[in-house]
Each structure stands twice: as C-alpha cells, then as structure tokens.
C-alpha positions in Angstrom: 109.9 197.5 124.1 110.6 201.1 123.0 111.8 203.6 125.5 109.3 206.1 124.1 106.2 204.2 125.2 103.6 206.7 126.5 101.2 204.4 128.3 101.3 200.9 129.8 99.6 199.4 126.8 101.2 201.3 123.9 104.3 200.5 121.9 105.9 203.3 119.9 107.6 201.8 116.9 111.4 202.4 116.9 113.4 203.2 113.7 114.8 199.7 113.5 111.3 198.3 113.1 110.5 200.5 110.1 108.6 198.6 107.4 108.1 195.6 109.7 104.7 193.8 109.4 102.3 194.5 112.2 101.9 190.8 113.0 105.6 190.1 113.2 106.1 193.2 115.4 103.5 192.0 117.8 104.9 188.5 117.9 108.2 189.9 118.9 106.8 192.3 121.5 104.2 190.0 123.1 105.7 186.5 122.7 102.3 185.2 121.4 101.8 182.6 118.6 100.7 184.1 115.2 97.2 182.6 115.5 96.6 184.6 118.7 98.0 187.8 117.1 95.7 187.4 114.1 92.7 186.9 116.4 93.5 190.1 118.3 93.9 192.1 115.1 90.8 190.8 113.4 88.7 191.6 116.5 90.0 195.2 116.5 91.8 194.8 119.8 95.0 196.2 118.2 95.0 199.8 117.0 97.7 201.6 115.1 97.6 205.4 115.6 94.0 204.9 116.8 92.8 202.9 113.8 92.4 199.3 112.8 95.0 197.7 110.5 95.4 194.4 108.8 98.1 191.9 110.0 100.3 192.7 107.0 100.3 196.5 107.6 103.9 197.9 107.3 104.8 200.0 110.3 106.4 203.4 110.3 108.8 204.9 112.8 106.9 206.4 115.7 103.6 204.6 114.9 101.7 204.0 118.2 100.5 200.4 118.5 97.9 199.9 121.2 97.2 196.4 122.6 94.9 195.3 125.4 96.5 196.4 128.8 96.7 192.8 130.1 99.0 191.8 127.2 101.5 194.6 127.4 104.7 193.4 129.0 103.4 189.9 128.6 106.7 188.9 126.9 108.8 190.1 129.8 111.8 188.1 128.6 109.4 185.3 127.7 112.0 183.7 125.5 114.5 183.4 128.4 111.8 181.9 130.6 110.7 179.2 128.2 111.7 175.7 129.4 113.8 174.3 126.6 115.7 171.0 127.2 119.4 171.5 127.8 120.3 168.9 125.2 118.3 170.9 122.6 120.2 174.1 123.6 123.5 172.3 123.3 122.6 171.0 119.8 121.4 174.5 118.7 124.6 176.1 120.0 126.6 173.7 117.9 124.5 174.3 114.8 125.9 177.7 113.8 127.6 177.5 110.4 128.5 181.2 110.0 128.2 184.4 112.1 128.8 187.9 111.0 128.0 191.3 112.5 124.7 191.2 110.6 123.4 187.6 110.6 123.7 184.0 111.7 123.3 180.9 109.4 122.5 177.7 111.3 122.0 174.1 110.4 118.5 173.5 111.5 117.9 170.0 112.9 115.2 167.9 111.4 112.1 167.6 113.6 112.4 171.1 115.1 109.9 173.9 114.2 111.4 177.3 113.4 109.0 179.1 115.8 106.5 178.1 118.4 102.7 178.1 118.0 99.9 175.7 117.3 100.4 174.0 120.7 104.3 174.1 120.5 105.8 176.3 123.3 109.1 177.0 121.6 110.9 176.7 118.3 114.5 177.1 116.9 114.4 180.9 117.2 113.6 180.7 120.9 116.4 178.2 121.5 118.9 180.4 119.5 117.9 183.4 121.6 118.4 181.5 124.8 121.9 180.4 123.7 122.6 184.0 122.5 120.9 186.4 125.0 123.0 189.2 123.6 121.0 189.0 120.4 117.4 189.6 121.5 116.4 191.1 118.1 117.2 188.0 116.0 114.6 187.3 113.3 113.9 184.5 110.9 114.5 185.7 107.3 112.8 182.6 105.8 111.4 179.2 107.0 112.0 175.5 106.7 109.4 172.8 107.3 109.6 171.1 110.6 111.1 167.9 109.2 113.5 169.7 106.8 117.0 170.2 108.0 119.7 172.5 106.8 120.7 176.2 106.2 118.5 178.8 107.9 119.3 182.5 107.9 118.6 184.6 111.0 119.0 188.4 110.8 120.4 190.4 113.7 118.5 193.5 112.8 115.9 194.9 110.4 118.3 196.1 107.7 119.9 192.6 107.4 116.4 191.0 107.2 115.4 193.4 104.4 118.6 192.8 102.5 118.3 189.0 102.6 114.7 189.0 101.5 115.6 191.3 98.6 118.5 189.2 97.6 116.3 186.1 97.3 114.6 187.8 94.4 117.9 188.2 92.4 119.5 185.7 90.0 122.8 185.7 91.9 121.1 184.2 95.0 121.4 180.4 95.2 119.4 178.1 97.5 120.3 174.5 96.8 118.7 171.4 98.4 119.5 167.7 98.6 116.8 165.0 98.8 116.4 161.3 98.4 113.7 160.4 95.9 111.8 157.2 95.3 112.8 155.5 92.1 115.6 156.0 89.5 115.7 159.5 88.1 118.5 159.5 85.5 118.7 162.9 83.8 118.8 166.5 84.9 115.6 168.4 84.4 114.0 171.7 85.0 110.5 171.5 86.3 108.2 174.5 85.6 104.8 173.9 87.1 102.8 176.6 88.7 101.5 175.7 92.2 98.2 176.3 94.0 99.2 177.0 97.6 95.7 177.9 98.8 94.5 174.3 99.2 93.7 172.8 102.6 93.5 169.1 103.6 92.5 168.1 107.1 92.9 171.7 108.1 96.5 172.0 106.9 98.0 173.5 103.8 98.2 171.0 100.9 99.9 172.3 97.8 98.9 171.0 94.3 100.0 171.6 90.8 97.8 174.4 89.5 95.5 174.3 86.6 96.7 175.9 83.4 96.6 179.7 83.6 96.4 179.8 87.4 98.6 179.4 90.5 102.0 180.8 91.3 105.0 180.3 89.0 107.4 177.7 90.4 110.7 176.6 88.9 113.0 173.8 90.2 116.2 172.6 88.7 116.8 168.9 89.4 120.2 167.2 89.0 120.7 163.6 90.0 123.9 162.9 91.9 123.8 159.2 92.7 121.6 156.1 92.8 121.3 153.2 95.2 119.0 150.3 95.9 117.1 149.7 99.2 117.2 146.3 100.9 113.8 145.5 99.3 115.2 146.1 95.8 113.6 149.5 95.2 115.6 152.3 93.6 116.6 155.6 95.3 118.0 158.8 93.8 120.1 161.3 95.6 119.0 164.6 94.0 120.3 168.1 94.1 117.6 170.7 93.6 118.3 174.4 92.9 115.3 176.7 93.4 114.6 179.6 91.1 111.4 180.4 93.0 110.6 179.6 96.6 107.0 178.4 96.9 105.6 176.5 99.8 106.4 172.7 99.5 107.8 173.4 96.0 110.3 170.6 95.9 108.0 168.1 97.5 105.2 168.8 95.0 107.4 169.1 92.0 109.2 165.8 92.7 105.8 164.1 93.3 104.5 165.5 90.0 107.4 163.8 88.2 106.5 160.4 89.8 109.5 160.5 92.2 108.2 161.7 95.6 110.7 162.4 98.5 111.2 159.5 100.8 109.7 159.9 104.2 107.2 162.5 103.0 103.9 161.6 104.8 101.9 164.3 102.9 103.0 164.0 99.3 105.0 160.7 99.3 104.2 157.1 98.6 103.3 155.1 101.7 104.9 151.8 100.5 108.1 153.6 99.5 108.3 155.3 102.8 107.9 152.0 104.7 110.7 150.4 102.6 113.0 153.4 103.2 112.3 153.3 107.0 113.6 149.7 107.2 116.9 151.0 105.9 117.0 153.9 108.4 115.5 156.7 106.3 112.6 157.4 108.6 112.0 161.2 108.3 111.5 163.5 105.4 114.6 163.2 103.3 114.9 166.9 102.4 117.9 169.1 103.4 118.6 172.8 102.7 122.2 172.1 101.6 123.7 175.3 100.4 123.2 179.1 100.5 125.2 181.4 98.2 125.0 185.2 97.9 127.0 188.4 98.1 126.5 190.4 101.3 126.8 194.2 101.5 127.6 195.6 104.9 126.6 199.0 106.1 130.1 200.5 105.5 130.0 199.3 101.8 132.1 196.2 102.2 131.0 193.1 100.2 131.5 189.5 101.1 130.9 186.4 99.0 129.0 184.0 101.2 128.9 180.3 100.4 127.7 178.1 103.3 127.1 174.3 103.2 125.2 172.4 105.9 126.4 168.8 106.6 123.9 166.2 105.5 121.9 164.3 108.0 121.4 161.4 105.6 123.5 159.5 103.1 123.2 156.7 100.6 126.8 155.6 101.4 125.5 152.7 103.6 123.6 151.3 100.7 126.4 151.3 98.1 
C-alpha cells in the first residue's frame, strides 16, 4: 500500500508500479482472485482518477485507484496469513535454482498452481512469499500449467518484470522443454501451426489448431532425444522442444497435431496411452520447463549470461 494514500479506500500508484495492469495491481493490493477483480472492474466499483477503466489499463505514477471501502486493507498481509502446509513451504524453499538482486528462478513442482483462485486458496507465488517475507513485491513474469513442472521466473520489482517480458520477444531468449510423447517420433521437426486460443470446452480453455488464415502464429522446434518401450509394448519418445513463440498449451496441441500427444495429458492426450503410461509410473502430465537462457542487464549496466536447468521429475531410464 502506498504511503501517499489520501483516503481509506484509495491507492495512489507508486513509481515502481508504473505501467502495471490495473487487474494485476489490484490482485497484489487486495489479495483477491482475478475473477473477483474482473467482476469489480466490470461493475464499475473500481475507479481510476474518478473514471472507469478496463482490467488491462496500464497505470501511471500517482494515479488514484478507488476501491469499495470494505475491500481496502483486505490484504493486510494476506499472504502471510494463508495456511500453507509446512511440507509445501519446505519443498518450495528448496526449489530455488538461481537468485540475483533482480529475480528468482524456481523449479515449480508438478501439481501446484502458480497463483490462487477458482477455489484454490494459495499458489506457488504465495508459498514463495511466505518463505521469503523480505520479498513482498515478487511477481510472476510468466506462467506454467498446474501439472507442468520446471523453470519459473519471478521478478523482485517492476523493472525486472518488464525486462524479462521484453526479452521473451527477442531471438536470443531460449525456453526449452522436455516431454514424453506417445509413439516413436524419429526425426527433428519444426511445427508451424497457428493456434486458436479462444475455444472453450466444459467452461475451460481448449486450444485447437486454427483454420488457415486465422489464429495466432505458433512455432515449436521438436528434437527427439531418446526412445523406450512401455511394459505394454507401446513406444515412448523423450522429446526436447524449443519454443519460438509462447502460446497457451502450444506444446500440448502441436504434439497432438503430429499424432504424438504428451503422455498424461488428460485434455489433449490419448486415454489408452495415458493408462498404459500410468502403469509404468508416468501418471501426471509429462511436460517439464527444462531450461531458460538469456542475458540479463542490471541497473548499473552489468550484463550476465543466465543459463538455468531444472532437474527432471521424470525419466525413461527405468524402461531402458
């Protein structure tokens, strides 16, 4: 909460929140799920400088954000008061792969959401803040699906968040995944298929390959690393995937479109293949954010080549 608040239900935007989206600013201040924030904004219960704004409005320093009086202060160290199991906090504390003055990179465990909401009281970001109370301004710079494990970047301040998001749009930035695919995929291949990310199925986002001339461009570079056979005789491919774009469910849909869905994928996968893989211990989505590579520029002009690798949570070694 800014020290320049004028009334009990007004936030005055500090300089370190310049250019932050309104919805993300309110999530941080109020500790409410995004769905609740959207509802407040849509109903006009949130005003910026006296006027209505959309959730994606970019804030300016000294903007006055008014919220209903009963919500202001609702956070009140809400993150610290969330009841997170001690074993989860211990696991999260051990998950840090790299820490600098600007950011943390952690190895997100499979099965853990990155933030709370939709009936979930807490996520990885809440656990990280409880473990690191000296870093109350930590923000997620990108996301991973609940069942995906691996490298996740958390910014310590707004400048770091902006830099990371800008770097993701440059050729030098590398985000490399590992996954186990159904079937024998033998040759490296670049998949260029636009994706339609606006589809819904059973109320949830369900991405499909877009019709020609529509959708968002999506490019994935697949490189097979190893092959094995499950106990039922079906083939499995250990695949490296480098992303040139970062669309929702990109790897899951691109691999499915090639006839080799990711094992354990209950949305885009093959039910029989998933059942066979589960017998051999591969029970969750076999997708892992394996490596992040980029060059970081600090505020004083120093540059650091960053290459981080998150240890795999799955392996074909037991099958070979």
